N, CA, C and O atoms as CSV, one atom per row, in Angstrom:
chain,resi,resn,atom,element,x,y,z
A,1,MET,N,N,11.797,8.927,-9.053
A,1,MET,CA,C,12.369,7.679,-8.594
A,1,MET,C,C,11.391,6.894,-7.696
A,1,MET,O,O,11.323,5.671,-7.823
A,2,PRO,N,N,10.631,7.545,-6.794
A,2,PRO,CA,C,9.677,6.775,-5.990
A,2,PRO,C,C,8.680,5.992,-6.848
A,2,PRO,O,O,8.271,4.889,-6.484
A,3,TYR,N,N,8.294,6.565,-7.984
A,3,TYR,CA,C,7.376,5.872,-8.888
A,3,TYR,C,C,7.989,4.564,-9.371
A,3,TYR,O,O,7.321,3.530,-9.374
A,4,PHE,N,N,9.249,4.601,-9.777
A,4,PHE,CA,C,9.904,3.400,-10.293
A,4,PHE,C,C,10.128,2.368,-9.188
A,4,PHE,O,O,10.040,1.165,-9.431
A,5,LEU,N,N,10.413,2.836,-7.987
A,5,LEU,CA,C,10.541,1.901,-6.861
A,5,LEU,C,C,9.195,1.259,-6.538
A,5,LEU,O,O,9.145,0.096,-6.136
A,6,ALA,N,N,8.104,2.004,-6.709
A,6,ALA,CA,C,6.767,1.437,-6.520
A,6,ALA,C,C,6.497,0.353,-7.566
A,6,ALA,O,O,5.932,-0.692,-7.245
A,7,LEU,N,N,6.897,0.599,-8.806
A,7,LEU,CA,C,6.751,-0.421,-9.855
A,7,LEU,C,C,7.580,-1.659,-9.526
A,7,LEU,O,O,7.121,-2.786,-9.714
A,8,LYS,N,N,8.789,-1.451,-9.040
A,8,LYS,CA,C,9.645,-2.568,-8.636
A,8,LYS,C,C,8.965,-3.361,-7.521
A,8,LYS,O,O,8.956,-4.591,-7.538
A,9,ALA,N,N,8.399,-2.648,-6.558
A,9,ALA,CA,C,7.716,-3.299,-5.438
A,9,ALA,C,C,6.532,-4.125,-5.933
A,9,ALA,O,O,6.313,-5.240,-5.460
A,10,GLU,N,N,5.767,-3.584,-6.884
A,10,GLU,CA,C,4.636,-4.328,-7.435
A,10,GLU,C,C,5.113,-5.613,-8.116
A,10,GLU,O,O,4.503,-6.670,-7.956
A,11,ALA,N,N,6.200,-5.516,-8.873
A,11,ALA,CA,C,6.742,-6.699,-9.555
A,11,ALA,C,C,7.194,-7.752,-8.533
A,11,ALA,O,O,6.941,-8.943,-8.709
A,12,LEU,N,N,7.850,-7.310,-7.487
A,12,LEU,CA,C,8.291,-8.240,-6.440
A,12,LEU,C,C,7.098,-8.912,-5.764
A,12,LEU,O,O,7.139,-10.106,-5.471
A,13,TYR,N,N,6.056,-8.158,-5.523
A,13,TYR,CA,C,4.840,-8.701,-4.907
A,13,TYR,C,C,4.221,-9.770,-5.795
A,13,TYR,O,O,3.771,-10.806,-5.305
A,14,LEU,N,N,4.199,-9.522,-7.090
A,14,LEU,CA,C,3.587,-10.463,-8.031
A,14,LEU,C,C,4.327,-11.793,-8.098
A,14,LEU,O,O,3.738,-12.812,-8.460
A,15,VAL,N,N,5.617,-11.792,-7.751
A,15,VAL,CA,C,6.381,-13.046,-7.733
A,15,VAL,C,C,6.591,-13.540,-6.291
A,15,VAL,O,O,7.518,-14.296,-6.000
A,16,HIS,N,N,5.701,-13.088,-5.407
A,16,HIS,CA,C,5.654,-13.545,-4.012
A,16,HIS,C,C,6.934,-13.253,-3.228
A,16,HIS,O,O,7.351,-14.048,-2.386
A,17,ARG,N,N,7.546,-12.112,-3.510
A,17,ARG,CA,C,8.707,-11.649,-2.750
A,17,ARG,C,C,8.286,-10.389,-1.993
A,17,ARG,O,O,8.839,-9.305,-2.179
A,18,THR,N,N,7.291,-10.577,-1.138
A,18,THR,CA,C,6.614,-9.456,-0.488
A,18,THR,C,C,7.514,-8.688,0.467
A,18,THR,O,O,7.418,-7.463,0.538
A,19,SER,N,N,8.376,-9.362,1.196
A,19,SER,CA,C,9.240,-8.628,2.124
A,19,SER,C,C,10.190,-7.713,1.356
A,19,SER,O,O,10.497,-6.615,1.822
A,20,GLU,N,N,10.657,-8.147,0.190
A,20,GLU,CA,C,11.500,-7.292,-0.649
A,20,GLU,C,C,10.689,-6.133,-1.228
A,20,GLU,O,O,11.204,-5.026,-1.386
A,21,ALA,N,N,9.430,-6.391,-1.540
A,21,ALA,CA,C,8.546,-5.330,-2.032
A,21,ALA,C,C,8.395,-4.247,-0.965
A,21,ALA,O,O,8.420,-3.054,-1.267
A,22,LEU,N,N,8.239,-4.675,0.272
A,22,LEU,CA,C,8.104,-3.728,1.381
A,22,LEU,C,C,9.391,-2.917,1.557
A,22,LEU,O,O,9.339,-1.733,1.890
A,23,GLU,N,N,10.527,-3.545,1.336
A,23,GLU,CA,C,11.806,-2.825,1.409
A,23,GLU,C,C,11.885,-1.751,0.314
A,23,GLU,O,O,12.362,-0.643,0.562
A,24,ALA,N,N,11.419,-2.081,-0.886
A,24,ALA,CA,C,11.428,-1.104,-1.983
A,24,ALA,C,C,10.542,0.089,-1.647
A,24,ALA,O,O,10.879,1.227,-1.974
A,25,ILE,N,N,9.411,-0.167,-0.995
A,25,ILE,CA,C,8.532,0.928,-0.570
A,25,ILE,C,C,9.246,1.793,0.462
A,25,ILE,O,O,9.134,3.019,0.436
A,26,GLY,N,N,9.976,1.157,1.366
A,26,GLY,CA,C,10.759,1.907,2.346
A,26,GLY,C,C,11.793,2.802,1.688
A,26,GLY,O,O,11.990,3.944,2.103
A,27,GLU,N,N,12.458,2.280,0.652
A,27,GLU,CA,C,13.426,3.082,-0.101
A,27,GLU,C,C,12.739,4.281,-0.755
A,27,GLU,O,O,13.246,5.402,-0.718
A,28,ALA,N,N,11.582,4.022,-1.350
A,28,ALA,CA,C,10.834,5.099,-2.015
A,28,ALA,C,C,10.423,6.164,-1.008
A,28,ALA,O,O,10.537,7.358,-1.287
A,29,GLU,N,N,9.950,5.746,0.152
A,29,GLU,CA,C,9.531,6.710,1.179
A,29,GLU,C,C,10.719,7.532,1.681
A,29,GLU,O,O,10.567,8.715,1.986
A,30,ALA,N,N,11.898,6.914,1.768
A,30,ALA,CA,C,13.090,7.660,2.177
A,30,ALA,C,C,13.430,8.729,1.144
A,30,ALA,O,O,13.812,9.843,1.502
A,31,LEU,N,N,13.292,8.395,-0.126
A,31,LEU,CA,C,13.539,9.383,-1.185
A,31,LEU,C,C,12.509,10.504,-1.156
A,31,LEU,O,O,12.842,11.668,-1.378
A,32,VAL,N,N,11.265,10.149,-0.883
A,32,VAL,CA,C,10.210,11.164,-0.770
A,32,VAL,C,C,10.576,12.164,0.319
A,32,VAL,O,O,10.457,13.374,0.128
A,33,GLU,N,N,11.019,11.653,1.455
A,33,GLU,CA,C,11.394,12.536,2.568
A,33,GLU,C,C,12.626,13.378,2.224
A,33,GLU,O,O,12.687,14.569,2.529
A,34,ARG,N,N,13.581,12.745,1.597
A,34,ARG,CA,C,14.832,13.442,1.284
A,34,ARG,C,C,14.620,14.579,0.283
A,34,ARG,O,O,15.154,15.674,0.459
A,35,PHE,N,N,13.841,14.316,-0.764
A,35,PHE,CA,C,13.675,15.303,-1.833
A,35,PHE,C,C,12.338,16.030,-1.784
A,35,PHE,O,O,12.056,16.872,-2.636
A,36,GLU,N,N,11.515,15.708,-0.793
A,36,GLU,CA,C,10.214,16.345,-0.593
A,36,GLU,C,C,9.348,16.320,-1.854
A,36,GLU,O,O,8.650,17.286,-2.165
A,37,ASP,N,N,9.408,15.209,-2.563
A,37,ASP,CA,C,8.587,15.005,-3.758
A,37,ASP,C,C,7.442,14.078,-3.359
A,37,ASP,O,O,7.574,12.856,-3.435
A,38,ARG,N,N,6.336,14.648,-2.940
A,38,ARG,CA,C,5.271,13.887,-2.285
A,38,ARG,C,C,4.105,13.488,-3.187
A,38,ARG,O,O,3.100,12.981,-2.689
A,39,HIS,N,N,4.209,13.701,-4.483
A,39,HIS,CA,C,3.041,13.432,-5.333
A,39,HIS,C,C,2.681,11.955,-5.431
A,39,HIS,O,O,1.562,11.647,-5.840
A,40,TRP,N,N,3.558,11.031,-5.083
A,40,TRP,CA,C,3.263,9.597,-5.166
A,40,TRP,C,C,3.085,8.982,-3.772
A,40,TRP,O,O,2.985,7.761,-3.646
A,41,CYS,N,N,3.046,9.804,-2.743
A,41,CYS,CA,C,2.951,9.334,-1.353
A,41,CYS,C,C,1.721,8.480,-1.077
A,41,CYS,O,O,1.826,7.449,-0.413
A,42,ALA,N,N,0.579,8.881,-1.565
A,42,ALA,CA,C,-0.653,8.139,-1.292
A,42,ALA,C,C,-0.535,6.711,-1.815
A,42,ALA,O,O,-0.930,5.763,-1.135
A,43,GLU,N,N,0.000,6.560,-3.003
A,43,GLU,CA,C,0.147,5.226,-3.597
A,43,GLU,C,C,1.164,4.394,-2.827
A,43,GLU,O,O,0.985,3.184,-2.689
A,44,LEU,N,N,2.224,5.011,-2.325
A,44,LEU,CA,C,3.205,4.277,-1.527
A,44,LEU,C,C,2.562,3.725,-0.257
A,44,LEU,O,O,2.838,2.591,0.135
A,45,HIS,N,N,1.714,4.513,0.381
A,45,HIS,CA,C,1.032,4.041,1.591
A,45,HIS,C,C,0.033,2.928,1.263
A,45,HIS,O,O,-0.100,1.965,2.017
A,46,ARG,N,N,-0.667,3.067,0.135
A,46,ARG,CA,C,-1.607,2.017,-0.268
A,46,ARG,C,C,-0.869,0.707,-0.511
A,46,ARG,O,O,-1.307,-0.353,-0.063
A,47,LEU,N,N,0.250,0.785,-1.223
A,47,LEU,CA,C,1.032,-0.424,-1.492
A,47,LEU,C,C,1.580,-1.026,-0.209
A,47,LEU,O,O,1.606,-2.247,-0.054
A,48,ARG,N,N,2.018,-0.173,0.711
A,48,ARG,CA,C,2.494,-0.682,2.007
A,48,ARG,C,C,1.380,-1.493,2.674
A,48,ARG,O,O,1.642,-2.568,3.213
A,49,GLY,N,N,0.158,-0.996,2.645
A,49,GLY,CA,C,-0.966,-1.722,3.218
A,49,GLY,C,C,-1.197,-3.063,2.542
A,49,GLY,O,O,-1.460,-4.063,3.209
A,50,VAL,N,N,-1.098,-3.082,1.220
A,50,VAL,CA,C,-1.255,-4.334,0.458
A,50,VAL,C,C,-0.197,-5.349,0.892
A,50,VAL,O,O,-0.507,-6.514,1.141
A,51,PHE,N,N,1.048,-4.896,0.979
A,51,PHE,CA,C,2.143,-5.802,1.308
A,51,PHE,C,C,2.064,-6.268,2.762
A,51,PHE,O,O,2.339,-7.430,3.060
A,52,LEU,N,N,1.690,-5.369,3.657
A,52,LEU,CA,C,1.533,-5.762,5.063
A,52,LEU,C,C,0.415,-6.795,5.212
A,52,LEU,O,O,0.537,-7.740,5.991
A,53,ALA,N,N,-0.663,-6.612,4.471
A,53,ALA,CA,C,-1.775,-7.571,4.519
A,53,ALA,C,C,-1.318,-8.939,4.034
A,53,ALA,O,O,-1.681,-9.960,4.618
A,54,ALA,N,N,-0.528,-8.964,2.973
A,54,ALA,CA,C,-0.035,-10.230,2.430
A,54,ALA,C,C,0.883,-10.941,3.413
A,54,ALA,O,O,0.944,-12.170,3.442
A,55,MET,N,N,1.594,-10.162,4.217
A,55,MET,CA,C,2.528,-10.743,5.183
A,55,MET,C,C,1.853,-11.113,6.502
A,55,MET,O,O,2.479,-11.688,7.392
A,56,GLY,N,N,0.574,-10.775,6.614
A,56,GLY,CA,C,-0.143,-11.093,7.848
A,56,GLY,C,C,0.236,-10.199,9.010
A,56,GLY,O,O,0.251,-10.638,10.160
A,57,ALA,N,N,0.540,-8.948,8.714
A,57,ALA,CA,C,0.917,-7.982,9.758
A,57,ALA,C,C,-0.296,-7.653,10.637
A,57,ALA,O,O,-1.418,-8.079,10.364
A,58,GLU,N,N,-0.043,-6.902,11.672
A,58,GLU,CA,C,-1.108,-6.475,12.569
A,58,GLU,C,C,-2.130,-5.634,11.808
A,58,GLU,O,O,-1.778,-4.792,10.982
A,59,GLU,N,N,-3.381,-5.882,12.103
A,59,GLU,CA,C,-4.469,-5.170,11.426
A,59,GLU,C,C,-4.350,-3.662,11.591
A,59,GLU,O,O,-4.674,-2.912,10.670
A,60,THR,N,N,-3.894,-3.214,12.740
A,60,THR,CA,C,-3.761,-1.776,12.980
A,60,THR,C,C,-2.735,-1.146,12.037
A,60,THR,O,O,-2.922,-0.015,11.589
A,61,GLN,N,N,-1.656,-1.864,11.733
A,61,GLN,CA,C,-0.644,-1.361,10.798
A,61,GLN,C,C,-1.228,-1.271,9.389
A,61,GLN,O,O,-1.024,-0.285,8.681
A,62,ILE,N,N,-1.945,-2.302,9.000
A,62,ILE,CA,C,-2.538,-2.348,7.662
A,62,ILE,C,C,-3.539,-1.207,7.504
A,62,ILE,O,O,-3.501,-0.460,6.526
A,63,GLU,N,N,-4.431,-1.087,8.478
A,63,GLU,CA,C,-5.448,-0.037,8.425
A,63,GLU,C,C,-4.812,1.346,8.414
A,63,GLU,O,O,-5.268,2.231,7.690
A,64,ALA,N,N,-3.771,1.540,9.204
A,64,ALA,CA,C,-3.102,2.844,9.256
A,64,ALA,C,C,-2.529,3.209,7.888
A,64,ALA,O,O,-2.593,4.370,7.481
A,65,SER,N,N,-1.973,2.236,7.179
A,65,SER,CA,C,-1.418,2.498,5.851
A,65,SER,C,C,-2.512,2.924,4.879
A,65,SER,O,O,-2.353,3.899,4.145
A,66,PHE,N,N,-3.631,2.185,4.876
A,66,PHE,CA,C,-4.726,2.532,3.967
A,66,PHE,C,C,-5.340,3.881,4.335
A,66,PHE,O,O,-5.647,4.682,3.452
A,67,GLN,N,N,-5.520,4.135,5.614
A,67,GLN,CA,C,-6.103,5.407,6.044
A,67,GLN,C,C,-5.193,6.582,5.686
A,67,GLN,O,O,-5.672,7.647,5.295
A,68,GLU,N,N,-3.887,6.384,5.820
A,68,GLU,CA,C,-2.943,7.444,5.449
A,68,GLU,C,C,-2.971,7.679,3.936
A,68,GLU,O,O,-2.895,8.823,3.488
A,69,ALA,N,N,-3.078,6.617,3.156
A,69,ALA,CA,C,-3.175,6.761,1.702
A,69,ALA,C,C,-4.407,7.575,1.331
A,69,ALA,O,O,-4.337,8.466,0.485
A,70,ILE,N,N,-5.524,7.269,1.960
A,70,ILE,CA,C,-6.774,7.992,1.682
A,70,ILE,C,C,-6.651,9.458,2.116
A,70,ILE,O,O,-7.075,10.361,1.395
A,71,ARG,N,N,-6.075,9.684,3.282
A,71,ARG,CA,C,-5.917,11.048,3.791
A,71,ARG,C,C,-5.050,11.893,2.861
A,71,ARG,O,O,-5.401,13.026,2.532
A,72,ILE,N,N,-3.924,11.337,2.444
A,72,ILE,CA,C,-3.003,12.077,1.574
A,72,ILE,C,C,-3.649,12.356,0.217
A,72,ILE,O,O,-3.574,13.473,-0.294
A,73,ALA,N,N,-4.278,11.343,-0.358
A,73,ALA,CA,C,-4.923,11.526,-1.667
A,73,ALA,C,C,-6.015,12.592,-1.588
A,73,ALA,O,O,-6.157,13.414,-2.493
A,74,THR,N,N,-6.775,12.569,-0.512
A,74,THR,CA,C,-7.830,13.564,-0.319
A,74,THR,C,C,-7.228,14.962,-0.190
A,74,THR,O,O,-7.702,15.920,-0.802
A,75,GLU,N,N,-6.180,15.055,0.613
A,75,GLU,CA,C,-5.506,16.333,0.824
A,75,GLU,C,C,-4.926,16.879,-0.485
A,75,GLU,O,O,-4.958,18.085,-0.729
A,76,GLN,N,N,-4.401,15.988,-1.318
A,76,GLN,CA,C,-3.818,16.397,-2.591
A,76,GLN,C,C,-4.867,16.542,-3.698
A,76,GLN,O,O,-4.546,16.908,-4.828
A,77,LYS,N,N,-6.112,16.252,-3.355
A,77,LYS,CA,C,-7.221,16.326,-4.315
A,77,LYS,C,C,-7.015,15.395,-5.514
A,77,LYS,O,O,-7.362,15.720,-6.649
A,78,SER,N,N,-6.440,14.228,-5.220
A,78,SER,CA,C,-6.236,13.213,-6.254
A,78,SER,C,C,-7.367,12.185,-6.135
A,78,SER,O,O,-7.268,11.213,-5.386
A,79,VAL,N,N,-8.425,12.422,-6.881
A,79,VAL,CA,C,-9.610,11.569,-6.805
A,79,VAL,C,C,-9.275,10.132,-7.187
A,79,VAL,O,O,-9.746,9.196,-6.541
A,80,SER,N,N,-8.472,9.947,-8.223
A,80,SER,CA,C,-8.158,8.584,-8.672
A,80,SER,C,C,-7.393,7.803,-7.614
A,80,SER,O,O,-7.706,6.640,-7.362
A,81,LEU,N,N,-6.384,8.430,-6.984
A,81,LEU,CA,C,-5.632,7.726,-5.940
A,81,LEU,C,C,-6.487,7.515,-4.689
A,81,LEU,O,O,-6.339,6.507,-3.998
A,82,GLN,N,N,-7.367,8.452,-4.402
A,82,GLN,CA,C,-8.268,8.293,-3.264
A,82,GLN,C,C,-9.199,7.102,-3.480
A,82,GLN,O,O,-9.355,6.259,-2.596
A,83,LYS,N,N,-9.816,7.039,-4.658
A,83,LYS,CA,C,-10.734,5.933,-4.966
A,83,LYS,C,C,-10.003,4.598,-4.963
A,83,LYS,O,O,-10.533,3.589,-4.499
A,84,ARG,N,N,-8.787,4.602,-5.482
A,84,ARG,CA,C,-7.996,3.373,-5.521
A,84,ARG,C,C,-7.689,2.877,-4.105
A,84,ARG,O,O,-7.817,1.688,-3.816
A,85,ALA,N,N,-7.286,3.790,-3.235
A,85,ALA,CA,C,-6.988,3.423,-1.848
A,85,ALA,C,C,-8.252,2.953,-1.125
A,85,ALA,O,O,-8.214,1.976,-0.378
A,86,GLU,N,N,-9.350,3.637,-1.344
A,86,GLU,CA,C,-10.614,3.235,-0.713
A,86,GLU,C,C,-11.058,1.853,-1.188
A,86,GLU,O,O,-11.540,1.047,-0.393
A,87,ALA,N,N,-10.897,1.580,-2.471
A,87,ALA,CA,C,-11.295,0.280,-3.015
A,87,ALA,C,C,-10.422,-0.843,-2.456
A,87,ALA,O,O,-10.928,-1.920,-2.138
A,88,THR,N,N,-9.131,-0.603,-2.335
A,88,THR,CA,C,-8.226,-1.619,-1.788
A,88,THR,C,C,-8.533,-1.855,-0.310
A,88,THR,O,O,-8.519,-2.995,0.156
A,89,TYR,N,N,-8.806,-0.793,0.417
A,89,TYR,CA,C,-9.157,-0.895,1.836
A,89,TYR,C,C,-10.447,-1.699,1.998
A,89,TYR,O,O,-10.535,-2.558,2.875
A,90,ALA,N,N,-11.434,-1.429,1.167
A,90,ALA,CA,C,-12.702,-2.169,1.214
A,90,ALA,C,C,-12.478,-3.651,0.880
A,90,ALA,O,O,-13.075,-4.525,1.508
A,91,GLU,N,N,-11.629,-3.927,-0.095
A,91,GLU,CA,C,-11.329,-5.316,-0.459
A,91,GLU,C,C,-10.621,-6.034,0.683
A,91,GLU,O,O,-10.866,-7.217,0.921
A,92,PHE,N,N,-9.748,-5.326,1.388
A,92,PHE,CA,C,-9.079,-5.910,2.557
A,92,PHE,C,C,-10.123,-6.366,3.573
A,92,PHE,O,O,-10.054,-7.486,4.079
A,93,PHE,N,N,-11.089,-5.496,3.871
A,93,PHE,CA,C,-12.125,-5.860,4.833
A,93,PHE,C,C,-13.001,-6.994,4.320
A,93,PHE,O,O,-13.394,-7.872,5.088
A,94,ARG,N,N,-13.307,-6.979,3.030
A,94,ARG,CA,C,-14.125,-8.039,2.458
A,94,ARG,C,C,-13.430,-9.394,2.603
A,94,ARG,O,O,-14.056,-10.373,3.010
A,95,GLN,N,N,-12.154,-9.449,2.276
A,95,GLN,CA,C,-11.419,-10.708,2.390
A,95,GLN,C,C,-11.224,-11.120,3.844
A,95,GLN,O,O,-11.284,-12.302,4.182
A,96,LYS,N,N,-10.991,-10.135,4.691
A,96,LYS,CA,C,-10.770,-10.427,6.112
A,96,LYS,C,C,-12.031,-11.005,6.756
A,96,LYS,O,O,-11.947,-11.879,7.619
A,97,GLU,N,N,-13.182,-10.520,6.338
A,97,GLU,CA,C,-14.456,-10.955,6.900
A,97,GLU,C,C,-14.938,-12.290,6.316
A,97,GLU,O,O,-15.817,-12.934,6.889
A,98,SER,N,N,-14.369,-12.705,5.182
A,98,SER,CA,C,-14.812,-13.954,4.551
A,98,SER,C,C,-14.363,-15.148,5.396
A,98,SER,O,O,-13.419,-15.036,6.177
A,99,PRO,N,N,-15.044,-16.295,5.238
A,99,PRO,CA,C,-14.695,-17.485,6.018
A,99,PRO,C,C,-13.238,-17.914,5.856
A,99,PRO,O,O,-12.644,-18.449,6.791
A,100,SER,N,N,-12.666,-17.687,4.690
A,100,SER,CA,C,-11.279,-18.089,4.469
A,100,SER,C,C,-10.301,-16.945,4.739
A,100,SER,O,O,-9.094,-17.111,4.562
A,101,GLY,N,N,-10.808,-15.792,5.164
A,101,GLY,CA,C,-9.976,-14.606,5.399
A,101,GLY,C,C,-9.111,-14.737,6.627
A,101,GLY,O,O,-8.996,-15.811,7.218
A,102,GLY,N,N,-8.510,-13.638,7.000
A,102,GLY,CA,C,-7.655,-13.633,8.165
A,102,GLY,C,C,-6.263,-13.190,7.815
A,102,GLY,O,O,-6.075,-12.283,7.005
A,103,ARG,N,N,-5.294,-13.820,8.415
A,103,ARG,CA,C,-3.910,-13.443,8.175
A,103,ARG,C,C,-3.470,-13.823,6.761
A,103,ARG,O,O,-3.922,-14.821,6.200
A,104,GLY,N,N,-2.589,-13.013,6.205
A,104,GLY,CA,C,-2.031,-13.289,4.902
A,104,GLY,C,C,-2.993,-13.049,3.752
A,104,GLY,O,O,-3.019,-13.822,2.794
A,105,VAL,N,N,-3.775,-11.997,3.833
A,105,VAL,CA,C,-4.722,-11.638,2.782
A,105,VAL,C,C,-3.939,-11.215,1.541
A,105,VAL,O,O,-3.006,-10.417,1.637
A,106,ARG,N,N,-4.307,-11.734,0.402
A,106,ARG,CA,C,-3.631,-11.400,-0.864
A,106,ARG,C,C,-4.527,-10.446,-1.647
A,106,ARG,O,O,-5.536,-10.863,-2.214
A,107,LEU,N,N,-4.163,-9.174,-1.678
A,107,LEU,CA,C,-4.962,-8.152,-2.346
A,107,LEU,C,C,-4.441,-7.898,-3.753
A,107,LEU,O,O,-3.241,-8.006,-4.007
A,108,PRO,N,N,-5.355,-7.556,-4.675
A,108,PRO,CA,C,-4.900,-7.194,-6.019
A,108,PRO,C,C,-4.229,-5.837,-5.986
A,108,PRO,O,O,-4.517,-5.003,-5.129
A,109,LEU,N,N,-3.330,-5.631,-6.932
A,109,LEU,CA,C,-2.646,-4.340,-7.022
A,109,LEU,C,C,-3.562,-3.333,-7.671
A,109,LEU,O,O,-3.181,-2.175,-7.845
Protein backbone atom coordinates (compact mmCIF):
# COMPACT_ATOMS: atom_id res chain seq x y z
CA MET A 1 0.00 0.00 0.00
CA PRO A 2 2.81 2.55 0.69
CA TYR A 3 3.95 2.06 -2.91
CA PHE A 4 0.52 2.98 -4.26
CA LEU A 5 0.27 5.99 -1.96
CA ALA A 6 3.67 7.10 -3.28
CA LEU A 7 2.31 6.83 -6.84
CA LYS A 8 -0.74 8.85 -5.79
CA ALA A 9 1.56 11.47 -4.26
CA GLU A 10 3.60 11.68 -7.48
CA ALA A 11 0.41 12.19 -9.52
CA LEU A 12 -0.76 14.93 -7.16
CA TYR A 13 2.63 16.64 -7.40
CA LEU A 14 2.49 16.58 -11.20
CA VAL A 15 -0.83 18.48 -11.13
CA HIS A 16 0.57 21.02 -8.63
CA ARG A 17 -1.34 19.69 -5.61
CA THR A 18 1.81 19.41 -3.54
CA SER A 19 0.27 19.76 -0.09
CA GLU A 20 -2.04 16.83 -0.87
CA ALA A 21 0.97 14.88 -2.16
CA LEU A 22 2.68 15.47 1.18
CA GLU A 23 -0.43 14.20 2.98
CA ALA A 24 -0.34 10.99 0.90
CA ILE A 25 3.30 10.49 1.92
CA GLY A 26 2.25 10.95 5.54
CA GLU A 27 -0.41 8.26 5.10
CA ALA A 28 2.15 5.93 3.54
CA GLU A 29 4.62 6.51 6.39
CA ALA A 30 1.88 5.76 8.94
CA LEU A 31 1.22 2.44 7.19
CA VAL A 32 4.93 1.67 7.13
CA GLU A 33 5.07 2.18 10.90
CA ARG A 34 1.89 0.24 11.54
CA PHE A 35 2.80 -2.83 9.47
CA GLU A 36 6.61 -2.52 9.68
CA ASP A 37 6.93 -2.89 5.91
CA ARG A 38 9.97 -0.69 5.36
CA HIS A 39 11.16 -1.65 1.88
CA TRP A 40 9.78 1.59 0.31
CA CYS A 41 10.89 3.92 3.15
CA ALA A 42 13.84 5.46 1.32
CA GLU A 43 11.64 6.50 -1.60
CA LEU A 44 9.02 7.97 0.75
CA HIS A 45 11.68 10.17 2.36
CA ARG A 46 13.03 11.22 -1.05
CA LEU A 47 9.55 12.19 -2.20
CA ARG A 48 8.95 14.09 1.04
CA GLY A 49 12.09 16.11 0.26
CA VAL A 50 10.88 16.82 -3.28
CA PHE A 51 7.49 18.00 -2.03
CA LEU A 52 8.95 20.10 0.79
CA ALA A 53 11.30 21.77 -1.71
CA ALA A 54 8.36 22.59 -3.99
CA MET A 55 6.50 24.14 -1.07
CA GLY A 56 9.47 26.26 -0.06
CA ALA A 57 9.93 24.57 3.31
CA GLU A 58 12.93 25.14 5.54
CA GLU A 59 16.16 23.92 3.99
CA THR A 60 16.95 21.86 7.08
CA GLN A 61 13.70 19.88 6.65
CA ILE A 62 14.39 19.27 2.97
CA GLU A 63 17.97 18.19 3.60
CA ALA A 64 16.92 15.92 6.46
CA SER A 65 14.46 14.11 4.18
CA PHE A 66 17.06 13.54 1.46
CA GLN A 67 19.72 12.49 3.97
CA GLU A 68 17.32 10.02 5.59
CA ALA A 69 16.43 8.59 2.17
CA ILE A 70 20.12 8.08 1.40
CA ARG A 71 20.80 6.57 4.84
CA ILE A 72 17.92 4.09 4.60
CA ALA A 73 18.74 3.07 1.03
CA THR A 74 22.38 2.53 1.99
CA GLU A 75 21.38 0.52 5.05
CA GLN A 76 19.05 -1.62 2.95
CA LYS A 77 21.74 -2.01 0.28
CA SER A 78 19.40 -0.63 -2.37
CA VAL A 79 21.85 0.92 -4.81
CA SER A 80 19.13 2.17 -7.17
CA LEU A 81 17.19 4.00 -4.44
CA GLN A 82 20.42 5.36 -2.99
CA LYS A 83 21.54 6.74 -6.36
CA ARG A 84 18.09 8.17 -6.99
CA ALA A 85 18.05 9.97 -3.64
CA GLU A 86 21.59 11.27 -4.14
CA ALA A 87 20.74 12.56 -7.62
CA THR A 88 17.61 14.36 -6.39
CA TYR A 89 19.55 15.86 -3.47
CA ALA A 90 22.26 17.08 -5.87
CA GLU A 91 19.61 18.58 -8.17
CA PHE A 92 18.07 20.39 -5.19
CA PHE A 93 21.42 22.02 -4.45
CA ARG A 94 22.01 22.82 -8.12
CA GLN A 95 18.67 24.60 -8.42
CA LYS A 96 19.04 26.30 -5.05
CA GLU A 97 22.45 27.69 -6.01
CA SER A 98 21.27 28.95 -9.43
CA PRO A 99 20.40 32.65 -9.84
CA SER A 100 16.70 31.82 -10.12
CA GLY A 101 16.82 29.25 -7.27
CA GLY A 102 15.65 29.61 -3.74
CA ARG A 103 12.27 28.92 -2.27
CA GLY A 104 9.82 26.75 -4.15
CA VAL A 105 12.31 24.62 -6.08
CA ARG A 106 10.52 22.29 -8.50
CA LEU A 107 12.42 18.99 -8.68
CA PRO A 108 11.79 16.19 -11.17
CA LEU A 109 10.38 12.96 -9.83
